[in-house]
N, C-alpha and C positions, 0 to 999 in steps of 0.2 A: 505254514501249511497245516491245516487242522487234521485231527485224527479221522474224521469222517471222510475227508478227501483222500487220505492215505488208504483207508479201507476200500473206498470205491476204486481207486487205482489198482489195488491189489486184485479185486474182482475182475477188472478189465484185463489185467495181465494173465489171470487164470484162464480167461475165456479165449484170449488172442492166440493166433496160430504161430508156429515157429517162423513162417515165411514173412511175418510182419516186420522183421528186423530190417529187411532191405528197404521197405517203404519208410520205416522210421529213419534210416540213414538218409534217404532222399529228403525227407521232411526237415531233418537237421541241417542238411546242406542248404536247403532253401532258406531256413531261418538264419543260417550263417551269412548267406548272401544278403538277406534283408538287414542283418546287423551291420554288414559291411556298408550297405547303402546308408544306413543311419549314421555310421561312423563318418562316411563321406559328408553327409549333411552337417554333422557336428563339426568336422574340419572346416567346412565352408563357413559355418557360423563363427568358428574361431578366427577364420581368415577375416570375416567381416568385422569381428571385434578388433583384430589387429589393425585392419584398415581404419577403423574408427579411432583407435589410439594414435595411428599415424597421422590421421587428420587433426586430432587434438594437438599432437606435437607440432604439426605444421602450423596450426593456428597460434600456438605459443611462440613458435619461431617467428612467424609473421608479426605477432604482437611485439616481440623483441626488436625486430627490424624497424617496425614503425616507431617504436619508442626511441631507438638509436637515431633514426632519420630525423625525428622531431628534435632530439637533443642536439644533433649536429647542425640542424637547420637553425635552432635557437642560438647555438654558439657562433655560427657563421654570421648570423644577423647582428649579434652583439659585437663581434670583432669588426664587422663592416661599419657598424654605427660608431664604434670607438675610433676606428681609423679615420672615417670621414670627419668625425668631430675633432680629432687631433689635427687632421689636415686643415680643416676649416679654421681651427684656432690658430694654427701656424700661419695660414694665409692672412688671417685678420691681423695677427701680430706683425707680420712683414709689411702689410699694407699700412698699418698704423705707424710703424717705424719709418717707412718711406715717406708717408704724409708728414710725419713730424719733422723728418730731416728736410724735406722740401720746404715746409713752412719756415723752419729755422733759417734755411738758406735764403728763402725769399725775404724773410724779415731782415736778416742781416744785409742782404743785397739792397733792399729798399732803404734801410738806414744809410748804408754807404752811398747809395744814389742821392739821397737827400743831401748828405754832406758834400758829395761831389757837385750836386746842383748849386749848392751855396757857393762852393769854391769856383764853379764855372761862371756863376753870375758875377762874382768879383773879378774873374779874369775877363769876362765880357766888358765890364766897365773899364778895365785897364787896357785890354787888347781887343780892339774891334776887328782887327785884321784876322785874328785867329778864331773868329767866331764859327766859321764854317767847319774848320777841322775839329774844333771842340764839340760842336753839335753832332758831327759824324761819329766822333768817339763816344759821345753819350748814347747815340742810337745803337751803336754796336754793343755798348755795355748793357743797354736795356734788353737787346735781343739775345744775349748770351747768358749762360748760367755757369758758375764756377764752384769748385769744391773748396778752394782755399780763398775765401773772400777776405780774410784778414790780411793776407799777403797783398791781394789786389788793392785793398783800401790803403794800406801803408805805402805801397808803391805810388798810387795816384796822389796821395797827400804829399809825399816827398817831391814828386815831379811838379805838381802844381805850385808847391811852395818855392821850388827852385825857379820855376817860370815867373812866379809873381815877383820874386826878388830881382830877377833879371829885368823884368819889365819896369820895375821901380827904378832900377839903376839906369835903364835905357831912357826912362822919362826924365831923369835928372841930367842925363848926358846928351840929350837930343841936340842941344845947341852947340855943345863943346866937343862932341865925339867926331873924330875925323873919319875919313872914308875907310881907311885901313881897319880902324876899330869896328866900323859898321860891317865890313866884310867878315871880320872875325866873328862878330855877333851872328851874322847870317849863317856862317859855317857852323857855329855852335848850335844855332837854331835847327839847322838841318840834321846835325848829329843827334840832338835831343829828339827831333821828330822821328828819325830812323829808330832810335832807341824805343821811343813810345810805340812806333808801329810794330817793332819786334815784340815788345811786351804785350801789345794788343793781340798779335798773332798767337803768342804763348797762351794768353788768356782764352783765346778762341779754341785753341787745342784742348786746354783744360775743360772748357765748356763742352766740347765734343765728347771728351772722355766721360764726363758726367752724364751726357745724354746716352752714351753707350751703356753705362751702368744701369741707367733707368730702363733702357730697352732690354738689358739682360734680366732685370727684375720682372719686366712685363712677360718675357719669355718663360721665366720660372713660374709665374702665375698661370700662364697658358698651359704649361705642362701639368701643374697641379690640377687645374680644371679638367684637362684631358684624363689624368689618372682617376679623378673622382667619377668622371663619366664611365671610364672602363670598369671601375669598381661597381658602379650601379648596374652596368650591363652584366658583369659576373654575378652579381646578387640576383638579378632577374633570371639569369640562366640557371643558377642553383635552385631558385624557387620552382622553375619549370621542371628541372630534373627531379626534385622532390615530388612534385605533382605527378610526374610520369611514373616514378616508383610507386606512388600511392595507387595510381591506376593499375599498374602491374599487379600489385597486391590484391586489388579488387578482382582482377581477372583470375588470379590464382584462387581466390575464394569462390568465384563462380565455377571454376573447374572442379574445386572440391565438392561443391553442392551437386554438380552433375555426377561426380563419382558416387556420392551418397545415393543419389536417385538411381544410378546404375546398380549399386549394391541392393537397394530396395527391390529393383526389378529382379535381381538374382535371387533374393529371398522369396519373392512371389513365385519364381520359376521352381525354386526348391519346394515350396508348399505344393505346387502342382505335381511335382515329381513324387512328393509324399502321398498325395491322393492316388496317383497312379500306382504307387507301391502298395497302398491299401487295397486297391482293386486287384493287384497281382496276388496279394495275400488271400483275398476271397477266391481267386482262381486256383490258388494252391490248395485251398480247402476243398474245392471241387475236384481237383486232381487227387486229393487224398481219398475222397469217396470212390473215384475211379480206381485208385490203387487198391482200395478194399475189394472192389469187384475183381480186380486182377488176382488178388490174393485168393478169393473164392474159386476163381478158375484154376489157380495153381494147385488147388487141393487134389485135382485129378492126377497130378504128377507126383503126389506123395508116395504112391505105390511103388514107383521106381526108386525111391530113396529110403527103402526100409533098412538097408545096410548102414546108412549114415545117420539113422534116427538117434542112436545113442550119443554120437558126437554132437549132432545138432541140438539135442536136448540140453547138453551142457552150455553150448553156445547160446541157446535160447534163453537159459536162465541168466547168463551174463548180459545178454542183449536186453532182457526185460529190466534188469537193474539199470542198465544204461538208459533205457527209455524213461524209466521213472525219474532218473536223475535229470535226463533231458527235459522232461515235463516241468520239473522244478526249475531248471535253467530257463525254460521258456517263460514261466511265470515271472522269474527274476528279470528276464530281458524285457518282458511286457511292462514291468514297473519302470525299467530303465527307459523304455520307449515313451511311457507316459511322462516321466520326468523330462525327457528330451522335448516332447511336445509342449510341456509347460514352459521349458526354457525357451523354446522357439517363440511361443506367444509373448513371453516377457521381452525377448529380443526384438520381436516385431513392434511391440509397444515402445521399446527403447528407441528403435529406429524412427518410429513416427515422431517421438518427442524430439529426436535429433533433427529431423526435417523441419519441425516447427521452429526449433531454435535457429536453424540456418536461415529460415525465412525472416525470423526476427532480426538476425544479424544483418541480412541484406537491407532490411528497412531501417536499421539503426547504425548506418555507417558513420554518422557524425559522432556517436558515442561508442566507437569500436572497442576501445580499451576496456571500458566497464562491462560491455557485453561479453567480451572474451573471458574476462574474469568470472562473470556470473555463469558462463557456460562451463568453465572448468569446475566450478563448485557444484553445478548440477550434475555434471558427468561423474564427479566423485561420489555424490549422493546416490546416483543411479547405480554405480558400480557396487556401492555398499548395500543398496537394496537388492541387487542381483545376488550378491554373496549371502545376504540375509535370507533371501528366498530359497537359495540352494541349501543353506543350512536348515531352514525350516522344512524343506522337502525331505531332506535326509532324516531330520528328527521325526517328521510325520511317518516316514517309512519305518523308523525304529519303534514308534509308539503305536503302530497300527494294530499289533497283536495284543497290546495291553488294553486298548480302549474297548474292545469287544466285551470284556468282562465287566466293565463299569457302567454300561448303558442302563441296565435294569436297576442298579443301585441309584443312579441319578434320577431315574423316573420316580422311584419310591421317595427319594429326598424331595423331589418337586411336590409330590402329593402332600408330604408331611409339612413342607414349608407353607403350602396353601392353607393347610389346617391350622398351622401356627399363626398365620396372618389373621385368619378368622377369629382365633382365640384372643389375639391381641386386640382386634377391633372391639370384641365384646368387653374385654377388660377396660379399654379406653372409655367405652360407653358407661360402664359402671362407675369409673372414676369421675366422669362428667356428672353423673347423677349425684354422687356423694358431694361434689363441689357445689352443685346447685342447692342441695339440702343445707350445707353449711352456710351458704350465702343467705338463704331464707331465714335461718335461725338468727344470724347476725343482724339482718334487717329488722326482724321482730324485736330483738333486744334494743336496737337503736330507736325504734318507734316508741317503745315503753319509756326509755330515758327522755325522749322528747316530750311525751305527754306529762311526765312528772315535773320536768323543768318548766313547762308552760304553766302548769297549775301553780307551782311555787312563785313564778314571776307574776302571775295574775294576782295572787294574794298579796304580794309585796307592793304591787302598784296600787291596789285598793287601799292598803293600810298607809302608805306613804304619801298619799295625796293631801296637799295643804291648800285651803281656800285663800282668796285674795284679801278677805276681811281680816285675816290674822295679822296682816302687815299694816293695819290702821290703828291709830291711837286717838281716842276721843279727847278733845280739849288741847291737843298739841298744836304748836305753831304750824302755819301753812307750809313754810319751806321744808320743815321736817316731815310733814304728812306727804308732801309731794315727792320727796326723796324716797320715803318708804314705799309709797305707791309705785314709784318707778322700779324699785328693786323687786317688789312682789309681782309686777306684771311682766318682768323680763323672762320670756320662755326659754331662752338659751341657758340661763343659769340653773344649776341644780339646787335642791332644797337646802343642803348644808351651806352652800355658797350664799344663798339668799339670807339665811339666818345670820351668818357671820357678817355679811355686808350691812344688814339692818342694825345689828348690835353695834358695829363699829361706827355707823353714822349717828346712832343715838348717843353713844359714848362721846363722840367728838362734839356733838351739839351741846350736851350737858356740860362738858368740860369748858367749852368756849363760853357758854352762858355764865358759868360760875366765875371764870377768870375775869370776864368783862364786868360783872357786878362787883366783885371784890376790888378790882382796880379802880373803878369809878368811885366807890364808897371811900376808899383810902385816900384817893386824890382829893375828894371833896372835903373830907375831914381835915386833911393836912392844910388845905387852902384856908379853911375856916380858922383853924387854930393859929396859922401864921398871921392871918389878917387881924384876928383879935389880939394876938400878942403884940403886933406892930402898933395897933391903936393904943393898946394899954401902955406900951413903952413910950410911945410918942406923947401921949396925953398926960400920962401920970408922971413919968420921969422927966419928960421934955428934955431929951438929950439926943445928939446925932447918932447915926449908925456906927461911927467910928468909936470903938470901945476904949481907945487910948485917951479920948477927950473926956475930961471930967466936968462936973458941974461948976467947979471953980473956974475952969478955963472958959466956960461960956460967959461968965461975967466979965472976965478980964480980956480974953482974946477975941479980936474981931473976926478972925478967920473961922474960929469955932462957931461963933454966932452965925456967920454967913452959912456955914455948913449945916447948922441946925435948921436955919430958915429954909434952906434948899431941901433938906430932908422932909420938912413939913410939907413943902410944896409937892414933892414927889408922892408923899403919902396921900395928900388930897387928890392928886391926879390918879393914883391907883385905886382909890376908894370905889369909884363907879365900876371899875373892872372887877374888883373883889365882890361887889354886890351882885354883879351879873353872874359871876361864877358860883356865888352862894345860891342864886336862884336855880342854876343848872344842877347843882348838887341836890337841892331839894326835889327838883323834878325827877332826877334819876332815882332818888330814894323812893319817891312815890311810885315810879314805874316798877322798881324792883319789888316794892311791897305788893303792888297789884299783880305782878307776874307770879310772885310766890304766895299770893293770897294771904298776906301778912298785914296785921293791923298796927304792929309795932316794929321798931328796928330789931328787937330781940327775936321776933318771929323770923326775920331774914337769916339770922345766924343759925337758928334751928333748921331752916330750909336748906341752908348751905351744908349743914351737917348731914341732913337727910340725903341731899344730892351726892355727897361724898360716899355715904353708905351704899346708895344705889349703884354708883360707879364701881365700888368695891365688889358688890354682888355681881355686877355684869362681868367684871374681870374674872371672878371665881367661876361664873357660868361659862365664860369663854374657855378657861382652862379645862373645865370638864368636857366641853365640846372638843377641845384638842385631844384629850385622852380618848374620847369616843372615836375621833377621826383616826387616831393611831390604831385602835382596835379594828376599825373598818379596813385600814390599810393592811393590817396583818391578815384579816379575813380575805381581802382581795389577793394578797400574796398566796394564801392557801389555794384560792381558786385558780390562780395562775399556775401553781405547782400541779394542781389537779389537771388543768388543761395540758401542761407539759407532759404529765403522765399519759394522758389520752393520746397526745401526739406520738409519744414513745411507743405506745401500744399500736398506734396506726402504722408507725414505721416497722415495728416487729411483724405486724400482719402483712405489710407490703413485702418484707423480706421473706416471709413464709410463702407468699404468693410467687415471689421470684424463684424460691426453691422449687415450688411446684412446677413452675414454668421450665426450670432447668431439668427437672425430672422428666417432664413431658418431652423436652428437646432430646434428652438422652434416649428416651423410648423411641423417638422419631429417628435418631441416628442409628439405633440398633436395627430398626425396621429397614432403614436405608442399607445398612451393611448386609442384612439378610437378603434384601433385593439384589444387591451386587453378587452375593454368593449364589442366589438362584439363577442370575444371568450367566455366571460362570458355569454352573451346573448345566444350564440349558445349552451353552456352547459345547461343553464336553459331550452332552447327550447327542447333539447334532453330529459332531465328529464321529463319535462311536457308532451312532446310528448309520451314518453313511458307510463307514467301514464294514459294519455288520451286514448292511444290505448288499454291498458289493460282494462280500464273501458268500452270503446266502444265495445271491443270484448266480454266482459262478458255480457254487456247489450244486444248485438245483439243475442248472444247465448241463453240468458234467454228468450228474446222475441220470438225467433224461436221455442225453445223447448216448451214454454208456449202456443204459438199459435197452434203448432202441437198437443200438448196434448188436448187443447181446442177443436180443430177441430175433433180429434178422439172421444173424449167424447161426443161431440154434435151429431156426426153422429150416434154413438151407441145409444144415447138417442133418437134420431129421429126415428131410426129403431124400438126401443122398444116401443116408443109411438105409432107408426103406428100399430104395432101388437096389442098393448093393446087397441087402438082405434077401430080396427075391432072387437075385442072380446067384447068390452064394449059399443057398440052403444046404448044398452038399457038403460045405466046409464046416457046418455047425458041430459035427462030431469031433473034428480036430480042435475046435475052439472051446470045447467044454471045460478043459482044464484052465484055459485062460479066462473063461467066464467067471469061474470061482474067484480068481484074482480080481477080476473086474468088479464082482460083487463087493469084495472087501474094499476096493478103491471107492466104490459107490457109497458104501457106508461111511467111509472116511470123509468123502466130499460132503455128505449130508450133515455129518457132525460139524465140519468146517463151516458150512453155510449157516447152520443153527448158531454156531459160536459167533459168526459175523453178525447175524441178525440180532443175537443177544447183545453183542457189543454196540450195535447201532442203538438198540433200545436203551442200553446202559448210558450211552453218551447223551441221548436225548433226555433221559431221566436226570443225569448229572447236571446237564445244562439248566433244566428246569429247576432242580433243587438248588443249584448255585444262585440262579436268579431269585428264587424265593428266599433263600438265606440272606443274600445281599440286600434284597428289598426289606426283609424283616429287620436286618441289622440297621439299615438306614432309618427305618421307622422308629426302632428303639432309640437310635441316636437323636432323631428329631424330637421324640417324646421326652428324652432326657433334657434336650435344650429347652423344650417347652416347659418342663417342670422347673428348670433353672430360672426361666423367665417368670414363671408363676411365683417362685420364691422371691425373686427380686421385686416383683409387683406387689406381693403381700407385705414385704418389708416396707416398701414405699407407702402402702396403705396404712400400715401400723404407725409409721412416722407421721403421716397426715392426721391419723386419729389422735396421736399424742399432741400434735400441734393444735388440733381442734379443741382438745380438753384444756390445754394451756390457755387458749384464747377464751374459752368459757370461764376459766378461773379468773383470768384478767378482767373479763366483762363483769364478773361478780364483784371483784375488787373495785372496779370503777363504780358500780352501783352503790357499794358500801361507802365509798368516798363521797359520792354525790349525796347519799343520805346524811352523812356527817355534815357536809356543807349546808344542806337544807336545815338540819337541826340548829347549826350555828346561826343561820339566817333567821330562824324563828326566834332564837334567844335574843338576837340583836334588833328585832322588830320593835320592841318596847322602849328602846333607848331614846330615839328622836326621829323627827321627820327627815333631818339631813342624812342620817344613816340609811333610812329607807330609800332616799333618792340615789345615794351612792350604790346601794344594793341593786336598785333598778338598772343603774348604769352598768354595774358588773354583770347582771343577768343578761342585758342586751349584748354585751361583749361576749359572754359565754354562748349565747344563742348564735351569734355570728361565727364564733369558732366552731360551734357544733354544725352549723350549716356548711362551713368550709370542709369539716371532717366528712359530712354526709356526701358532699359533692365529690371530694377526693375518693371516698369509698365507692360511690357510683361509677366514677370514671375508671377506677381500678377494676371493678366488677365487669364493666362493659369491655374493658381491654381483655380481661380474662376470658369473657364469653367469646369475643371475636377471635382471640388466639386459639381457644379450644375448638371453635367452629372451623377455623383454618386448618388446625391439626387433623381434626376428624375428616374434613374434606380431602386433605392431602393423603391421609392413610387410606380412605375409601377409594380415591382415584388410583393410588398405587396398587391397592388390592385388585381393583377392576382391571388395571393395565396388566398386572401379573396374570390374572385369569385369562385375559384376552391373549396374552403372549403364550400362555400354556395351551390354550385351545388352538392357536395358530401353529405352534410347534407340533402339537399332537396331530393336527391335520396334515402337516408336512410329513411327519413320520408315516402316517397312514397312507398318504399318497405315494411316498417312496416305496413302501412295502407293496402297495398295489401295482406300481409300475414295474417292480422286480418280478412280481407274480402275475403279469398281465394276462397270460393264457388261462388263468383260473379266475379272472375278474369279470364281473358283469358291468359293462359300461353304463347301463341305465341307472345304477345305484351310485350314490355319493359315498366317498371314502369316509368310514367311521370305524369305531372299535369293533362293532358287530360284523361289519362287512369285511374288515381285515381278518377277524377270527374265522369267518366263512372261507376266505381265500386260503388261509393257512391250513384249515381243515381239509379243503379240496386238494391242496398240494400234498398233504399228509396221506390222504386217500389214494392219490395217484402213486405216491411212493410205495404205499402198502400193496396197491394193485400190482405194481411192477415186481415187488418182492414175492407176491403170491404166484405171479406168472413164472418167475425164476424157479420157485419151489415146484410148480407143476411140471416144468421142463425137466428138472432134476428127478421128479418122480417118474416121468416118462422114460428117462434114461436109466432109472434105477440107481441113482446116485444119492448118497447121504449128504447132509448139509456140511459135514466136515470134509468130504471128498471134493476134489477139484474137477470141474467139467473138462478141462484140458487133458488131464490124465485119463479120464474116462474115454474121451474121444480118441486119444492116442492109442489106448488099449484096444478099442474096437477096430480101429484102422489096422493095427498090427496083427490082429486076429485074421483079418481078411486080406493081409499082405498088401495094403495100399501104400 
């Protein structure tokens, strides 16, 4: 509660009558009733919360039941499946065992039958008379089944063997057997027949027992089948029971949803009751006005209560304190009511969300487990949100008083931030201009370098051009001329390569020519010398080729003579060949002399010597060319190093550009942080603005209502006093002593009123001074931040300038290195045409590298431009958005102020700063007018500003015994 509100309350209490305590008690009772109603609503809301929790618990219980039922259902299914599978397996095993036993019995029986058939056939051959009995026996054997077939077969075999033996004996004794013996045999036959019949009956009994066992097995199978059918029925019954339980759960969910809907209806009814109670509050306010009228009527009865005035005065003071405390309690309770309404709204939203979730659950019965889990999670989140909202409401209630002081500070910060943003935009523009200047300077330097390099390359191309006639030799052979012409006309080869190729071809041709000539001459001379020596040896010495044969042997030995004759023949045969070779040698000598332009063979030797000298000169020339090539390679290496230096400088510049970009990004991040701070400040401004407007509105309403009530009460009191003064003029003499006291009280009241007015003015001045001080402090802080930013920006500019100077120095070093390279190129121009060709090649490579460098430079510049444009556009857009937000927020503030002071606002005008200031000035004038009216009333009563109106009125009434 602010100091202004306390002062206003104090004035109201000063003016109010003693009998107002009863009306205040009634008003307090009404408020207590309202609070009880609110408590009822709150309990209902808590009950709804409890019901909601109960519903969630029921949902969890239902979920557990469903899970238990599904698990039980799955276990039962598994058990039924396992039992049925075991039963089926046991049935199948029993059936297979029975089938195997039956097959074994049948197999053994068939084997034994075969054996018995064989034996029966033998008996048929021996005993035709016993054929019928044996066939009957076989039929019976075929129609019956036995468990002990081995015993039956053994018995049948023994009996048939006995019968066969007897029949054989009988066949032997047919003629010699007497009648007595025949009778004995017949008797024995009858005995055996009876034994066989008894054995057959035993076998039939055994077969019947086997059939009984098979029937028992069949009965067991039927029982197993019946059990499986019963298990299947139980399984179906359990499935139906599970489905019924699931349907029951669905019905329970439907009932829960209906309960939720009923709770929603109860909440709606509670909201209607709240509106009714709000209307009752308005009625109570009307009753308060009526009570005020009753209080005015009760003034006539004050004359009867003069004796109890002193006691009532004390009670009035206590009651006044109670009323002030109650007013504070009313405000606190109003905040509680507001919090309850907000909680009610949150609960209504919560219930709406619960209804939506219930509908979703009804639609998603198939995925019931997942839906229930999601609902629980959402309920927990909503409960957390409710708790968080309650905590935030309590925090807002605590921070309500602190926020009013920071509104003006935040406004000044906003203005300062807008100015800072404008300063930053101007600084960014200046940075952009500096970067553009740097780029222009770099482009001019690159253009100069290009022109110098183009001039150097043109001079070198002019100097290093070699005509095709330089590769022609007058008087040389055609094949050599053709080869040299081919080398000279090859455009793909460089001049040094052409020179080396032509020299190597000439050297090879001369060496080959010399070798051919020397070899042919030596071979001819050797052939001639050999021929002449052979002729001389043969003709002069006349001896064979074998050196071991002497001339004495030729005379005595016939073989030696034959060899000698044979050698002469071979010599004669070789003579034409030698003559032809001599002609060839002479022809070759003549060709050599013609080729060498020699008249004598001695001239050929001199020509060979000259050729050797020319080859030696060519080798020396080639070595010199190799040395020059080495120099060229070193120069090209220097060029490559220069190019690498250029690339390093390019990389350094790109790094500097990246640093600039990073600096710009840092600036953008700082701007973004400032925008976030501005947004936070705007939010705080809005909150504090709302709180301030609420307080301002309440204070203005209270001041207006209190002043109006004071004015009404004072006018009525003045009228009553006038009437009473006319009636009681006779009592003025008695009241003269009391009037002096009244004058003193009046002076005191005037001084009190003056003090109160001064306090109001001081409070207003303090508020304005605090606002101005806080705004000034915020401005100073913002200016300090701006100065810090300027310092940072200046540091960045200095770094950029340093980097620019470093770049200029590097460019100068590049120019110097290029000049050195050009000087070296000029020195090497005089060496040879091959060096000029290599320099041209190096110049072309350098131009290509330079083009690549220029392209990279252009691309980097374009990227920088685009990034700078994007940054500037982003900053401008952010500044525009900030301005727009500031205008919107200021309009909101103006509109809120205007809405709070609507009675002083002209609806034809749009809310702006000037309009708001007009409205505030009108409100101030109204407050000043009311204070002037109160001063005039005090003057009419003769009361000072320090004196209280209540005491003055009490004194007047006590004088006239009211």
